C-alpha positions as CSV (number, residue, x, y, z in Angstrom):
1,M,0.0,0.0,0.0
2,P,1.4,3.3,-0.9
3,A,2.2,5.7,1.8
4,T,-0.1,8.7,2.3
5,K,1.1,11.7,0.8
6,P,0.9,15.3,2.4
7,P,-2.0,17.3,2.0
8,P,-2.1,19.7,-1.1
9,E,-0.2,22.9,-0.2
10,S,-2.6,25.6,-1.9
11,V,-5.8,25.8,-3.7
12,L,-5.4,26.6,-7.4
13,I,-9.2,27.0,-8.3
14,S,-11.7,27.5,-5.6
15,E,-14.9,25.6,-5.3
16,S,-17.0,28.8,-6.0
17,R,-15.1,29.5,-9.3
18,L,-15.5,25.8,-10.5
19,Q,-19.3,26.1,-9.7
20,H,-19.3,29.4,-11.8
21,R,-17.6,28.3,-14.9
22,I,-19.3,25.1,-15.0
23,R,-22.5,26.8,-15.1
24,E,-21.2,29.1,-17.9
25,L,-20.0,26.0,-19.8
26,G,-23.5,24.5,-19.3
27,A,-25.3,27.4,-20.9
28,Q,-22.8,27.5,-23.8
29,I,-23.6,23.8,-24.5
30,S,-27.0,24.1,-24.2
31,T,-27.1,26.8,-26.9
32,D,-24.8,24.8,-29.2
33,Y,-27.0,21.5,-28.9
34,E,-30.4,23.3,-28.7
35,N,-33.4,20.9,-29.9
36,Q,-30.8,18.2,-30.4
37,E,-29.9,14.8,-28.3
38,L,-26.4,14.8,-26.9
39,V,-24.7,12.0,-25.3
40,L,-22.0,13.0,-22.7
41,L,-19.5,10.5,-22.5
42,G,-17.6,10.8,-19.0
43,V,-13.9,9.6,-18.7
44,L,-13.9,7.5,-15.6
45,R,-12.7,7.9,-13.0
46,G,-11.6,11.6,-12.6
47,S,-14.3,13.5,-14.5
48,V,-17.0,12.0,-12.5
49,L,-17.7,15.3,-10.3
50,F,-17.5,17.7,-13.3
51,F,-19.6,15.5,-15.4
52,A,-22.3,15.3,-12.9
53,D,-22.3,19.2,-12.5
54,L,-21.9,19.9,-15.9
55,A,-25.0,17.5,-16.9
56,R,-27.2,19.5,-14.3
57,A,-25.9,22.7,-15.7
58,I,-26.8,21.5,-19.4
59,S,-30.3,20.5,-17.9
60,A,-30.8,23.4,-15.7
61,T,-30.4,26.0,-18.5
62,G,-33.0,24.3,-20.9
63,P,-36.6,24.8,-20.8
64,P,-38.8,22.1,-19.2
65,N,-40.5,21.4,-22.5
66,P,-39.2,17.8,-23.7
67,D,-39.4,18.9,-27.2
68,C,-37.0,21.9,-26.6
69,G,-33.5,22.4,-25.0
70,V,-31.1,19.5,-25.1
71,R,-32.0,15.9,-24.5
72,V,-29.1,14.3,-22.6
73,R,-27.9,10.8,-22.3
74,F,-25.0,9.4,-20.2
75,E,-22.3,7.1,-21.2
76,F,-19.0,6.4,-19.7
77,V,-15.5,5.2,-20.6
78,Q,-12.9,4.0,-18.5
79,L,-9.1,4.6,-19.4
80,R,-5.9,4.3,-17.4
81,S,-2.9,6.4,-18.0
82,Y,-1.2,7.3,-15.0
83,H,-0.6,4.0,-13.2
84,E,-0.3,5.3,-9.7
85,S,2.4,8.1,-10.9
86,T,2.3,11.8,-11.8
87,K,3.7,11.0,-15.1
88,P,1.2,9.8,-17.9
89,S,2.2,6.5,-19.6
90,K,0.5,4.3,-22.3
91,V,-3.1,4.6,-22.4
92,Q,-5.3,1.6,-22.0
93,L,-9.0,1.2,-22.6
94,I,-10.7,-0.7,-19.4
95,H,-14.3,-0.1,-20.4
96,G,-15.4,1.6,-23.7
97,G,-18.6,3.3,-24.8
98,S,-21.6,1.8,-26.2
99,D,-23.0,0.8,-29.6
100,Y,-25.7,3.5,-29.2
101,L,-23.1,6.1,-29.9
102,E,-23.5,5.5,-33.6
103,H,-24.9,8.5,-35.4
104,R,-25.3,10.5,-32.5
105,H,-23.6,13.6,-31.2
106,V,-21.2,12.8,-28.5
107,L,-19.5,15.3,-26.1
108,I,-16.4,13.8,-24.4
109,V,-16.2,15.0,-20.8
110,E,-12.8,15.1,-19.4
111,D,-11.3,16.1,-16.0
112,I,-8.0,17.3,-17.5
113,V,-6.3,17.2,-21.0
114,D,-2.3,17.4,-20.8
115,T,-0.2,15.4,-23.1
116,G,-3.0,14.7,-25.5
117,Y,-2.6,11.2,-25.7
118,T,-5.6,10.1,-23.8
119,L,-7.7,12.3,-25.9
120,K,-6.1,11.1,-29.2
121,F,-6.7,7.3,-28.1
122,L,-10.2,8.0,-27.2
123,R,-11.1,9.9,-30.3
124,E,-9.8,7.1,-32.3
125,H,-11.7,4.6,-30.4
126,L,-14.9,6.6,-30.8
127,G,-14.1,6.7,-34.7
128,T,-14.8,2.9,-34.6
129,L,-18.4,3.5,-33.3
130,N,-19.3,5.9,-36.1
131,P,-21.0,9.0,-34.0
132,K,-22.4,11.8,-35.9
133,T,-20.1,14.3,-34.1
134,V,-17.6,14.2,-31.4
135,K,-16.6,17.1,-29.2
136,V,-14.7,17.8,-26.1
137,C,-15.1,19.3,-23.0
138,T,-12.5,19.8,-20.4
139,L,-12.5,21.1,-16.9
140,L,-8.8,21.8,-17.0
141,D,-6.3,22.2,-19.9
142,K,-2.5,22.0,-19.4
143,P,-1.2,22.9,-22.8
144,A,2.7,23.1,-21.5
145,Q,2.4,19.5,-21.3
146,R,0.9,19.1,-25.0
147,Q,2.7,16.4,-26.9
148,V,-0.1,15.6,-29.6
149,P,-2.3,18.0,-31.2
150,V,-5.9,17.4,-30.1
151,A,-8.8,19.9,-30.6
152,I,-10.8,20.9,-27.5
153,D,-14.0,22.7,-27.8
154,Y,-15.0,23.6,-24.3
155,I,-12.3,24.6,-21.6
156,G,-13.1,25.4,-18.0
157,F,-9.7,26.5,-17.1
158,E,-6.1,26.5,-18.4
159,I,-3.7,25.7,-15.7
160,P,0.3,25.9,-15.4
161,D,2.6,22.6,-15.7
162,T,2.1,21.6,-12.0
163,F,0.4,18.4,-10.5
164,V,-3.2,19.1,-9.3
165,V,-5.6,17.0,-7.4
166,G,-9.3,17.5,-6.0
167,Y,-12.5,17.4,-7.8
168,G,-12.1,14.2,-9.0
169,L,-8.5,14.4,-9.9
170,D,-6.3,12.2,-7.7
171,Y,-2.9,11.1,-6.5
172,A,-2.7,7.2,-6.0
173,Q,-6.6,7.4,-5.5
174,Q,-6.3,10.1,-3.0
175,Y,-7.8,13.5,-2.6
176,R,-10.7,13.0,-5.2
177,N,-13.3,14.3,-2.8
178,L,-11.7,17.8,-2.4
179,P,-14.4,20.5,-3.6
180,Y,-11.8,22.5,-5.2
181,I,-8.6,22.2,-7.4
182,A,-5.2,22.1,-5.3
183,L,-1.8,22.0,-6.1
184,L,0.0,18.9,-4.9
185,E,3.7,19.9,-4.9
186,S,5.3,17.5,-2.4
187,I,5.5,14.4,-4.4
């Protein structure tokens, strides 16, 4: 069992800033997909808190009429790339999307995009399922780490090249439950 790491040193993005930005993203996605069906594809495990809040922000901005607004479906994919480390390694598919993605609008919901390898891998996998469109919404973007070019359609926050935890993001399965994004400098 890995040793418990010290707590994060400082808050990078507060809970209130996170929630405000997620509401803004939800409003933009609602506008972009008005009167359409959208499959939110959550990348487990890190995106789960962001996914839930974003899904509520999308539905909260649409009208109650089922013939208007955005009709949202949920799907999940589980990938692994960090393997109990702070450096990403080879991407592995653990559980992947469903057949009903064919001919549907898909929005990948990611916690963080850094090297771009995970997103590139996932886009290639989704291509085999023949969706109508694929776009990406990430809570955090770390462009200083980018090693392959990837298109990101909706970005919550751009962050510096540092290791962060909280709000679903972890280090060795710790800190996911923090309601904010924090720097983890002592690793």
